[in-house]
C-alpha positions in Angstrom: -36.1 -10.3 2.6 -35.2 -12.3 -0.3 -33.2 -15.5 1.0 -30.2 -14.8 -1.5 -30.3 -11.1 -1.4 -27.2 -8.8 -0.8 -28.3 -6.9 2.1 -25.8 -6.2 4.7 -26.8 -7.9 7.9 -23.6 -7.6 10.1 -20.4 -5.7 10.5 -17.9 -7.1 12.9 -14.9 -4.6 13.9 -11.9 -5.9 15.9 -8.2 -5.3 16.6 -5.7 -7.3 14.5 -2.4 -7.4 16.2 0.7 -9.8 15.2 4.2 -9.9 16.0 6.8 -8.8 13.4 10.1 -10.2 12.2 12.1 -7.2 13.0 11.1 -3.4 13.4 10.1 -1.5 10.2 12.2 1.6 10.3 11.6 4.7 8.2 12.7 8.3 8.4 9.4 9.1 10.4 10.0 6.6 13.1 9.9 2.7 13.7 7.0 0.3 14.0 7.7 -3.1 15.8 4.4 -4.5 16.1 1.4 -4.8 13.8 -1.6 -2.9 15.3 -4.1 -3.0 12.6 -8.1 -3.5 12.2 -10.0 -6.5 10.7 -13.7 -6.2 9.5 -16.0 -8.9 8.7 -19.1 -8.2 6.6 -21.9 -10.7 6.1 -24.7 -10.3 3.6 -28.0 -12.0 3.7 -27.2 -14.5 1.1 -24.3 -15.8 3.4 -21.4 -14.3 1.5 -18.8 -12.8 4.0 -16.2 -10.2 3.1 -13.0 -9.2 4.9 -11.4 -6.0 5.2 -8.4 -4.8 6.9 -7.2 -1.2 8.1 -3.5 -0.6 8.5 -2.8 2.8 10.3 1.0 3.6 10.5 1.5 6.3 13.1 5.1 6.8 11.6 3.7 7.6 8.3 0.6 9.7 8.6 -0.2 9.8 12.4 -3.3 7.4 12.3 -3.5 4.8 15.0 -5.4 1.6 15.7 -7.6 3.1 18.3 -8.7 6.1 15.9 -9.3 3.4 13.1 -11.3 1.1 15.6 -13.4 4.1 16.8 -13.9 5.3 13.0 -15.1 1.8 11.7 -17.3 1.3 14.5 -18.9 4.7 14.3 -19.6 4.1 10.6 -20.6 0.7 10.5 -24.2 1.4 11.6 -24.7 3.3 8.7 -24.1 0.2 6.4 -26.5 -2.2 8.3 -29.6 -3.0 6.3 -28.2 -1.5 3.1 -27.7 -3.2 -0.3 -24.0 -4.2 -1.0 -25.1 -3.8 -4.8 -25.1 0.0 -4.2 -21.2 -0.4 -3.3 -20.3 2.9 -4.9 -22.8 5.0 -3.1 -21.7 3.3 0.2 -18.0 4.1 -0.4 -19.0 7.7 -1.1 -20.9 7.8 2.3 -17.8 6.2 3.9 -15.8 9.1 2.7 -18.3 11.6 4.3 -18.5 9.9 7.4 -14.8 9.3 7.9 -13.1 12.4 6.3 -9.7 11.8 8.1 -9.8 8.0 8.8 -8.2 6.6 5.7 -7.5 3.2 7.2 -11.0 2.9 8.5 -12.5 3.9 5.2 -10.2 1.1 3.5 -11.1 -1.7 6.1 -14.9 -1.2 5.6 -14.7 -0.7 1.8 -12.5 -3.6 1.4 -14.8 -5.8 3.2 -17.7 -4.4 1.4 -16.2 -5.1 -2.1 -14.9 -8.5 -1.0 -18.5 -9.4 0.2 -20.0 -8.1 -3.0 -17.8 -9.9 -5.4 -18.2 -13.1 -3.3 -22.0 -12.8 -3.6 -21.9 -12.4 -7.5 -19.1 -14.9 -7.9 -16.2 -12.6 -9.5 -12.6 -12.0 -8.4 -12.2 -8.5 -7.0 -9.8 -7.7 -9.8 -12.7 -7.8 -12.3 -14.7 -5.1 -10.4 -11.5 -2.7 -11.3 -11.5 -4.0 -14.9 -9.7 -7.1 -15.1 -6.9 -5.9 -17.0 -4.2 -8.3 -15.8 -4.1 -11.4 -13.5 -0.6 -10.9 -11.7 1.6 -8.3 -10.3 5.2 -8.6 -9.1 6.3 -6.8 -5.8 9.6 -5.4 -4.8 11.2 -6.1 -1.3 12.1 -3.3 0.9 15.3 -2.8 3.0 14.5 -0.5 5.8 16.8 1.8 7.8 18.9 -0.9 9.2 22.7 -1.1 9.8 24.9 -2.0 7.0 25.6 -5.6 7.8 21.8 -6.3 8.0 21.2 -4.5 4.8 23.9 -6.8 2.9 22.2 -9.9 4.4 18.9 -8.6 3.3 19.8 -7.9 -0.2 21.3 -11.4 -0.4 18.2 -12.8 0.8 15.9 -10.6 -1.6 18.0 -11.6 -4.7 17.8 -15.3 -3.7 14.0 -15.0 -3.9 14.2 -14.0 -7.5 13.1 -10.5 -6.7 13.7 -8.0 -9.5 13.7 -4.5 -7.6 14.7 -3.7 -4.0 13.5 -0.8 -2.4 16.0 1.0 0.0 14.7 3.4 2.6 16.8 6.5 3.2 16.4 9.8 5.0 18.8 9.1 7.9 21.9 11.0 6.8 23.7 11.2 3.7 26.8 9.4 4.6 25.0 6.5 6.0 22.4 6.2 3.5 25.0 6.2 0.6 26.9 3.3 2.3 23.7 1.4 2.7 22.7 1.9 -0.8 26.0 0.9 -2.0 26.1 -2.2 0.2 22.7 -3.3 -1.3 23.8 -2.4 -4.7 26.9 -4.6 -4.4 25.0 -7.6 -3.0 22.3 -7.5 -5.6 23.9 -6.9 -8.8 21.5 -6.5 -11.7 18.6 -5.7 -9.7 16.7 -2.3 -10.0 17.1 0.0 -6.8 14.4 2.4 -5.6 15.0 5.1 -2.9 12.4 6.1 -0.4 13.2 9.0 1.9 9.7 9.4 3.6 10.1 13.2 3.8 13.4 12.6 5.7 15.3 14.7 3.2 14.9 18.1 1.5 15.6 18.7 -2.0 19.3 19.7 -1.6 20.3 16.4 0.5 18.3 14.2 -2.2 20.2 15.8 -5.1 23.4 15.5 -3.3 22.6 11.7 -2.7 21.7 11.0 -6.2 25.0 12.7 -7.3 27.2 10.6 -5.0 25.3 7.4 -6.1 25.7 8.4 -9.8 29.4 8.6 -9.2 29.5 5.2 -7.9 27.7 3.9 -11.2 24.3 3.7 -9.1 21.2 5.1 -10.8 18.1 4.3 -9.0 14.8 3.6 -11.0 12.7 5.5 -8.6 13.4 8.1 -6.0 10.0 8.2 -3.7 9.2 11.1 -1.6 12.6 12.9 -1.5 11.3 16.1 0.0 8.6 17.2 2.5 5.1 16.3 1.5 4.2 20.1 0.7 7.4 21.2 -0.8 6.1 21.1 -4.3 9.0 23.2 -5.6 11.3 20.7 -3.9 9.9 17.7 -5.8 9.8 19.5 -9.0 13.7 20.5 -8.4 14.5 16.7 -7.7 12.2 15.3 -10.5 13.9 17.9 -13.1 17.6 17.9 -12.1 18.0 14.5 -10.2 18.1 12.1 -13.5 15.7 9.7 -12.1 11.9 9.7 -11.8 10.4 11.0 -8.7 7.2 9.6 -6.9 4.9 11.4 -4.5 3.6 9.3 -1.7 3.0 11.5 1.5 2.1 14.2 -0.9 -0.4 12.2 -2.7 -2.7 11.7 0.1 -6.1 12.9 -1.6 -7.7 13.7 -4.7 -7.0 17.4 -4.3 -3.2 16.7 -3.4 -2.9 15.0 -6.6 -4.5 17.6 -8.5 -1.8 20.1 -7.0 0.9 17.8 -7.9 -0.5 17.7 -11.5 -0.8 21.3 -11.7 2.7 22.2 -10.4 4.3 19.3 -12.5 6.1 18.1 -9.5 6.6 14.4 -10.1 6.4 11.7 -12.6 5.0 9.0 -10.4 1.9 8.7 -8.0 2.1 6.1 -5.3 -1.4 4.9 -4.5 -2.2 3.3 -1.2 -5.5 2.1 -0.2 -5.0 3.1 3.3 -4.5 7.0 2.5 -8.2 7.5 1.8 -9.9 4.1 1.1 -10.7 2.2 -2.3 -12.8 4.8 -4.0 -10.4 7.7 -3.5 -7.6 5.4 -4.6 -9.6 4.6 -7.8 -10.1 8.3 -8.6 -6.5 9.2 -8.0 -5.4 6.4 -10.4 -7.8 8.0 -13.1 -6.4 11.6 -12.2 -2.8 10.3 -12.6 -3.4 8.6 -15.8 -5.2 11.5 -17.4 -2.2 13.5 -16.7 0.4 11.1 -18.2 1.8 10.2 -14.7 3.1 6.7 -13.8 1.3 4.5 -11.3 2.7 2.9 -8.2 0.9 0.6 -5.7 2.1 0.9 -2.2 1.1 -0.2 1.4 1.4 0.4 5.2 2.2 -2.5 7.3 -0.4 -4.8 5.9 -1.3 -8.5 6.0 -1.8 -10.7 3.1 -5.5 -9.6 3.3 -5.0 -5.9 2.5 -1.9 -6.5 0.4 -3.8 -8.9 -1.8 -6.7 -6.5 -2.3 -4.2 -3.8 -3.3 -2.8 -6.3 -5.8 -6.4 -6.9 -7.1 -6.7 -3.1 -7.6 -3.5 -3.0 -9.5 -3.9 -5.9 -11.6 -7.6 -4.9 -12.4 -6.7 -1.3 -13.5 -3.5 -2.5 -15.1 -0.6 -0.5 -16.1 1.2 -0.1 -12.7 5.1 0.1 -13.4 6.1 0.0 -9.7 4.3 -2.6 -7.1 5.4 -2.5 -3.4 3.2 -4.9 -1.7 5.9 -6.8 0.3 4.6 -6.0 3.9 3.4 -9.5 4.6 6.7 -10.5 4.7 7.3 -8.5 7.9 4.9 -10.5 9.8 6.4 -13.3 11.9 3.1 -15.2 11.7 0.7 -14.3 8.9 -2.8 -14.3 10.5 -4.4 -14.9 7.0 -4.8 -17.8 4.5 -5.3 -17.8 1.1 -3.5 -15.8 -1.7 -0.2 -14.7 -0.8 3.1 -13.6 -2.3 4.6 -16.3 -4.6 7.8 -17.2 -6.1 9.8 -14.4 -7.5 7.3 -11.8 -5.6 4.4 -12.5 -7.8 1.0 -12.2 -6.7 -1.0 -14.6 -9.1 -4.6 -13.8 -9.1 -5.7 -16.0 -11.8 -6.8 -18.9 -9.3 -9.1 -16.5 -7.3 -12.6 -17.1 -8.4 -14.5 -14.6 -6.2 -13.5 -11.8 -3.9 -10.0 -11.1 -2.7 -9.2 -14.8 -2.0 -8.0 -14.2 1.7 -9.5 -14.8 4.9 -8.2 -14.9 8.5 -7.0 -18.2 9.7 -9.0 -18.0 13.2 -10.9 -14.9 13.9 -11.1 -15.7 17.5 -7.2 -15.2 17.7 -7.1 -11.9 15.9 -7.4 -9.6 19.2 
């Protein structure tokens, strides 16, 4: 073996658990503790790559235990392989882990982090290097009105330009929450996200109510059930705001159907849905169809969120960036690149890889 080669010599997979500031509540359920997975990959050259899997049961049913099993089962197929063949390795991960998006993401992220550290380039360059920064929104989840008001004040004070508001709990309460945030954060863009909690009729009624109050969201994310293509198209054509598919856009095949159905204007891409290669392909499909791009996240630390920021900045042209989840950690277990002033991920200072690593690996599990 050449002393400085890029052969993968070890892959370590372990749990990543961390407390949260408060529960993250969406229409599908509540998450009160971070239960993710961390991967460390070492090359023969000494380069070390880090990856994170962030399953979210309330979002798509994936769990920490399932992600651990998947990643541990797939790592043997990576040992002894050349990280320079990263695309082939990512394709093999998809074949080995057909229903484990978070495990694919964790292993693929560690692979690309290790490879770009080995060759001495920032991860964003691998995706094209189009931009050096992205700017995230911050989310207000399904919280009581007084908490929504407080959150809106804090978000505005940070210099954030856009607030994402979770809905799908009930029209009266959701309207009151959106109006409360709008009052506290005048001049900021407002996005809505129903996480499949509504049907098209309810979503259209909510938009009409808000319009009467002078509130026109900049985006409405997943305003219907994932497989309700006619409902998505109805909201997209009649609601007066762009509609984004999230849960509806879980795979290449799903995005192709959204394109054929002309169901939405924006695709929300998350690395955790199917891994980095599928996310890359979905971005190309969306662009080819003239759809807008959004980058999103599950409950991810600075590691996975920074990787997603590299992805979006490297490809360029993402109109919507939703990478605020490290702010939900009461103690960030990572060091390096993080959300900066005004919600900016400034990638210009990253010389190699993602630019994030754990503070203490022995404290992750």
